[in-house]
C-alpha positions in Angstrom: -27.6 2.1 7.5 -25.1 4.8 6.4 -22.5 4.0 3.8 -18.9 5.1 4.0 -16.0 5.2 1.6 -12.4 5.2 3.0 -8.9 5.0 1.6 -5.8 3.5 3.1 -2.6 1.6 2.3 -3.4 -1.9 0.9 -1.2 -3.6 3.6 -1.5 -7.1 1.9 -5.3 -7.0 2.0 -5.4 -8.0 -1.6 -4.9 -11.6 -0.4 -8.0 -11.3 1.9 -10.5 -9.5 -0.4 -12.8 -12.5 -0.8 -12.7 -13.3 2.9 -13.5 -9.7 3.8 -16.3 -9.4 1.3 -18.0 -12.6 2.6 -17.5 -11.8 6.3 -20.5 -10.9 8.5 -20.8 -7.5 10.2 -18.1 -7.1 12.9 -18.6 -6.2 16.5 -18.8 -2.5 15.5 -21.6 -3.2 13.0 -19.4 -2.7 10.0 -19.8 -4.8 6.8 -18.1 -4.6 3.5 -20.2 -3.7 0.4 -17.2 -3.6 -1.9 -13.4 -3.2 -2.0 -11.4 -1.5 -4.7 -7.6 -2.2 -4.8 -4.7 -0.8 -6.8 -1.8 -3.2 -6.1 0.8 -1.0 -7.9 -0.1 2.1 -5.9 -0.6 0.1 -2.7 -4.1 1.6 -2.1 -7.4 0.2 -0.9 -10.8 1.9 -1.1 -13.4 0.3 1.1 -17.2 0.8 0.6 -18.7 -0.1 4.0 -22.1 -0.1 5.7 -21.6 1.2 9.3 -23.5 2.9 12.0 -21.0 5.7 12.2 -17.7 7.1 11.1 -16.3 6.1 14.5 -17.3 2.5 13.9 -15.3 2.5 10.6 -12.3 3.9 12.4 -12.6 1.1 15.1 -13.0 -1.5 12.3 -9.7 -0.5 10.8 -7.9 0.1 14.1 -8.5 -3.5 15.2 -6.2 -4.6 12.4 -3.7 -1.7 12.7 -4.8 0.2 9.6 -5.0 3.9 9.6 -7.4 5.5 7.0 -6.2 8.5 5.1 -9.8 9.7 5.0 -13.4 8.4 5.7 -16.4 10.0 4.1 -20.1 9.2 4.3 -21.6 8.7 0.8 -25.0 8.0 -0.8 -25.4 5.1 -3.3 -26.7 6.3 -6.7 -28.8 3.2 -7.2 
């Protein structure tokens, strides 16, 4: 499954990180591999497994989050 990295405003997701990390894949086939947050800068980076970039966009749109960018990446390990 492809892996994507995205960035967007944190939008209080810092309170939901554990819940998001332990949640099963959603209806778009997206699952969280890791989340990186910077509370002071109000930024969240998501590392996700997803079938497509469009699935990542839909995953965020359902909770009214707009990504600044989404890019497919390869894991080094």
